[in-house]
N, C-alpha and C positions, 0 to 999 in steps of 0.2 A: 095661810096666804098661798096664792098660786105661784109656782116657779116662773121666773121671768126668762123667756126665750128670746135671744137676740138673733134675728135672721139676717145674715150677711149676704148681700147680693150685689151684682154689677161687676166692678173690678176693672183693672187696667188692661186685661187681655182681650183677644179678639172675640171671645164668647160672651162679652158684656150683655148684649141684647138677649141672648138665650137665657142667661142667668136671671134677668129681670122676669122673663116668662116663667121660669122655674119658681121664682119667689111668689109670683101671683098664684101659682098652683098650690103652694104651701099655705099661703094666707087664706085661700078659699076653703081649705080642708082641715086646717088646724082647729082642734076642739078648744074653744075659748073658755069653756067652763073648767078646763083643767090647766090651761097654760096662759100666762100673760105674754103678749107679743110686743117686742120692740123691733122696729125696722132699722137696719143699718145699711145704707146704700153707699157703695164705694164708687166714686165717679171715675171717668176715664183717665184722670191725672193721679188717682190714688187717694184723693181726699175723702174723708168719711162724713156722712150726713145722717141725721135722723129726722123723723117726722111721721105724718099719717100716711094712709094708703094712697093718697094722691101722688106720693113719690114713685109708685109703680106705674103711673100713667104718663110720666114725663121723663126727660133725660135726667139721670141721677145727677144731683148737684144744682138743679134749677128750682127745686122745692125743698123745704125743710131747713134744718139748722145744722151748720157745720160743727163737727164735734171732734174731740180727742178721744182715742180709744183707751180703755183701762190698761194699765201696765203694773198695777200694784194689787196684790191679793187683799189688802186692807181696804181698797176703794175700787169696787167693781162697777162704778157708775160711768155712763157716758158723760162727758163734760163739754160745755160750750168751748169751741176753739178759741174764741175771744172772751176773756173774762173768767173762764174756768168754772162757771156755775154748773152744778149737776143738772142734767136734763133727761135722766132716766132713773128708774130704781136700780139697785145693784143687780147685775146680770147673773143668772144662775146657770145658764147653758148657752153656748153658741151653736147655731145651726148654719153651717156654711153651704151656700149654693152658688158660690163663685166657682165656675168651671175653669179648669186650666190654671194658668199662671196666677199666683198670689192667693188662691183659695183651695187648690187641690194638690199643691206641691209641697206642703209642710210649713209654708210661711205663716199663714193664718193660725194653723195648729200650734206653732211655736209661740205666737203672741198670746193665744188662749192659755197655754201652759204657764207662760211667764206671769200672767195675771191671775192664775189659779182658778180659771173658769173651765169646766168640762166642755168638750166639743163633740158634736155628733160626728161619727165616722172615725176614720183612721187617725192615728197620732202622727207625730212629726216624721218618724222613720218610715212607717208604712206609706204615708202620703208621698214622701220624696222618692221612695223606691218604685212605687207603682207608676208614678208620673214619668219616670225615665225608662223608655222602652228598652234601651240597651241593658241597663242594670237589672231591670225586672226579668228580662228574658234569660240573662245569665243565671239568676237565682232559680227561676222556674225550671230551666233545663237541668240544673244540678239536682233538682228534686225529681227528675225523671219525667217531667211533663213535656208533651210534644209542642215545641214552639216553632215559629216561623224561621226559616233559614235567612240569615241577613249578613250584612257587612256594615261596620260602623266607622265613620270618619269624623274627626274633630279638627276644627281650626284649619291649619295649613294643609292637613291631609286631604281635605275636601277639594284642594286644588292640585292634587297629585294625580295627573292623568293616567300614569301607568298603573298605580295602585287601584284606581277606579276601574280601569279596563280589565284588570285581573279579577276584580270582584264581580264585574258584569259577566265575564266568561264563566265564572263559577255559578252565578245565580241564574243566568239565562234571561231571555225575554219572554213575556213582558215582566217588568218589575215595578215596585212602588218605591218612591223616594219620599221620606218623611222627616220632619224635625223630630229629634229624639224625645224632647220634652215639651210637647204641646198637646192640648186636648182636642176632642171633638173634630177630628179630621181636618184641622186647619193646616194649610201649607203642604198638603199631601198631593202628589201627582202619580198617576199611572203612566208609565213610559213603555211604549211598544217597540221602540227602536232607538239607535244611537243619536239620531238627529235632535231628539227632544230632551236628551239627558242633561246637558249643561243647564238648560233653562229650569229644569225640575230641581237640580241641585241648588241653583241660585235661589229659587223660590223657598225651598226648605230652609236654606241658610238665613233667610230674612227673619225666621221665627226662632231659630236656635243655632248656637255655634257647633252643635253636634248633630250630624245627620245620619239616617239609617237607610240603606238600600235593602229592600226585601224581595225575596223570590215570591212570585205570584203563585197562589194555589189555583190549580186548574179547575175552572168552572165550579166555584165554591158555593155552598149554601152558607148563609150567615146566621149563626145561632147564638142567642144570648141567654144567660142565666143570671138571676139576681140572688145575692147572698145577704143574709141578715143575721146578726148575732155577734158573739165574741168567742168564747172558748169552744163552744159546740155550735158552730154556725148552721143555720137552716138554709136550704136552697129552694128556689121557686121551680115551677114548671119551666120548660124551655120556650122561648119565642123565636120566630124566624122572621128575618127581614128580606123582602123582595125589593131591592133597590130599583128605581126607575132608570137611573143612569148606569154608567159602566161599573161604578162601585158606590158604596154608601158614604158619599162625601158630605161635607158640611151642608151643601145645598139640599141634597137628598134627605138629610136627617131632619132639617128644620124648615125648609121652604117649599119642598116639592110634595104636593098632595098625592102624586102618583105612586110613591113608594108605599108598599103594603107591609103591615105587621101581622103575622099569623101566630095566634096564641090559643092553645098550645101548639107548638111546632109538631108536624106529623113525623115522628121518629120511632124506630123500633125500640122496644123496651131496653134491650141491652145497650144500645147506643146512648139512650137517655141516661141510663145509670152511670155509664162511663163519663159522660159530660158533667153530670152533677158531682161525681166523685172528683173529677179534675178541678171543678170550680171551688170546692171546699179546700182541696190541697193547695191551690194557688192562693186562696185567701189566707190560709195559715202560713204558707211559705213567705209571703210578703209582710207578715206580721200586721194584718189588717184587723179592724174592729168596726162594729156598727153596720156599715153597708158597703157593698161593691157590686158592680155589674161585670161579669166575665164574658168576653166576646170570643167566639170560636168560628173557625172556618172548617167546613166539612166538604171534602172533595167528593163531587157527585159520583164519578166513575169508580172510585176505589173505596169510598167510605172512610178515607183517612181523616183523622181529626187533627187540627192544628189550633193551639191556643193563641189567639191574636193579641189581645191585651186585656188589662184589668183596669176598670175605672172606679175611683174611690169617691167621686162626687158625681153620681149619675144625674141625669136630667129629671126634673119633677114637673115638666110641662104636661098639658093635658094629653099629648100624644107620646110621652116618654115611655120607654120600655120598662124602667124599674118599677114605677107604681102599677103599671098595667100587668106585669108579671106577677106581682104580689096579689093584685085583685083576683087574677085567675087562679091563684093558689089559696084563696079564701081570706085574704087580709085586705080590707078596703083602704083607701088613701088615708083617711083619718086615723084608723087603727095602726097603720104602718108608721105614721108620724109619731103616734104615742109610743110605739115600741122603740123607735130610734131615739127619742128623747129619754125614755126610761133607761135604755142601755147606756146612754151617756151620763145620766145623773145618778145611777144607783150605786156608783162606786165599784162596779164590777171590773173596771179596768182603769189603769193610769195612763196618762199621756206624757 
């Protein structure tokens, strides 16, 4: 019998729509001769649904059957929310493509572990660490990796004008204001002077109670590297993004056809080796598994490298960097999905 893959997509976070597009990419490329597919869509209110591929063409929750998720290792089936009848075979592996809140932050990984179902990608700890820009950066800096200079404010601190003024004096203009725990460039502002700062802090605060002020890297090149594996992770070629706007924000990433992806990125051999080494070290330091995309900023004038962030549920849309980087490294989309599912199901790591 073929292993049953439950593809989780949608979610309550702001990246719901992108997640649906990632799910379509996986459905299109998954080798059905090897894997049986069950779709699990999470609607914007957090309810779970299952059904056919028509779920990917409509708002999650308007098609399919509402279900309860497994929570018992002895019963890994989806069950009808009303009546409790099983409406899937027992699930053998969960593949999360819920970006950001609820899918990338350890919550879904915890549910999978509780139900005894292997999950593609990082476990609970790695997911939670990588999602929190503040905690991830502290760990990476402790490992000697070059990270963005920043200042972090939680709750009431974000309204402490004096503390923020001191941070700004240290970081300088321009700077970025970000929610500490949100994915895909949501809630991020570039701030060029004091008049826009309060609005940017308020916007970041809409998405998270902890906000990060970051020093801008001067005229950066944006370089990304994909990581795959577990104890001895492999790294892809490097890719470069030329954003159409001031920086690679949510719109540039998913809606703006003018942003360009250059694969492989034109880099000197020694710089590429250093970036790939940093990507592996970051993956190991954050206790990651399966997959991650590591994003760097490279200052043009000095060649200085800064590790910006690590994403544990990268995009799987037709234009997403993660599958494109692996394709350029000799692993096509279908083979990449096979590898990720094998890593999750072969017992090589626990969650």
